[in-house]
N, C-alpha and C positions, 0 to 999 in steps of 0.2 A: 534375307530377301535377295532375289536375283534380278538383274536388269534385263530389259527387253531391247533387242537391237532391231531397228527398222531399216530395211534396204532402201535403195534409191528407186522409188516408184516411177519417177520420170524415165529413168533408163530402161526399166522393164516395159513401160508403155511404148517407148520409142522402138525398142527391139521387136516386140510382138506385133505392133502395128505395121512396121516395115515388112515383116514376114507375111502377115495376112494380106497386105496390099499387093505384094509381089505375086501372090498366088491368084489374084483376081484377073478375069479376062477383059474387063472394061477398059476402053482406050484411055479414059481420063485417070485411071489408076496406075498407068504405066509411068515409069521414070519419076516417081514422086519422092522427093527428099523428105524424110521423116527425121526430125531432130528437135533440139531445144532452141534453135534459131534458124532463120532462112538465110541461105547464102546468096550472094549477088548473082550467081550463075543460074539459079534454079527458076524454072518457070511454073513449077507446081510444088507446093510444100505443105506439110502438116507439121505444125510447131506446137509442142507441149511445154507449158511452163506452170510452175507452182503458183497458186493464188494465196492470198492471206486467208487465215481461218483454219478451222479444223480442230482436232483434239484427239485425245487418247483415252480409251476405256478398256480395261483388262489387257488383252494382247492385241487388240485392233486399234489402228489409228485411222482417223478420217482426214483425208487431204482433199483440198479443192484444187483442181487442175484446169487451166484454160487451154483449150485447143483452138488454134487458129489454122484455117485452111486457106491457102493463098494460091491463086492461079491466074493466068493471063486471059482467061475466058470466063465470063460470068456463069454460063451454064455448067461448065466443068467444075467451077467452085462450088456451086450448089449441089451438084451430083456427088462430088467428092466428100463434102462435109457430111452428107446424109449416109454415104457408104462408111466413112470413118466412124460415125456415131453408132451405126449398126454393128460394125465389127468390134468396137471396144466394149460394147455392152453385151456381146454374144456370150453364151454360156455353153458348157459341154466340152467335149474332147478337143475340138479345134478352136474353141473360143478363148477369149481373154479372161473372162470371169471364171474363177476356179483354177486357173493355171498360175502356178507360182504363188506370189504373195497376195494376189487380188482376191478378196473374199466377196466383194460386191462393188458394182460400179453403175451409177445412174447419171443421166443427163440432168443437171440441176438448172440449166437455163440455156436458151438458144436452140438452134442456131439463129444468129442474127447477122445481117449484113453489117460490116464495119468498114469505115473509110480506110483506104490504103493510099498513102501519099506517093507511092512509086509507080502508079499506073496499073497496078494489079488489082484484082478483085479479091475480097477477103470476107470470110464467114467466121464467126466466133461462137463458141459454145463453152459452157462451164460444166465440168464433171465433178461429181462427188465420189471419191474413191475410198473404199474401206479396205485396208491392206493389213496383212498379218505381220507380226513381229516374230523374232526368234528369241527364245529364252537363252540367256547366257549360261 
């Protein structure tokens, strides 16, 4: 029996989302920090974190990922979360699904407004990500 190695799905989401947002012409998509945490200097951020749950079947693993979109303007926050969700669920040559390890990605919940204690506006959504492993 051979083991299966799963890559860091959060790192892949961060990298691909950063690239996809950088190519967008919308003003609210400019200068967006995409990471696994928001820095104190950022006025617009997309934050991916792993949520509890998931499982493995065959060579696919299901992971649940929380995406928080934070901005200093409520309208920008709503527009940015909708753009991010459209980009991360996009398929095909320029999309995120089917590129690299991601086999399927669906919005499992949200987006919902979420209180932000630092004076920013925040929208939160839950992603269900099925990603491939590599046979050792």
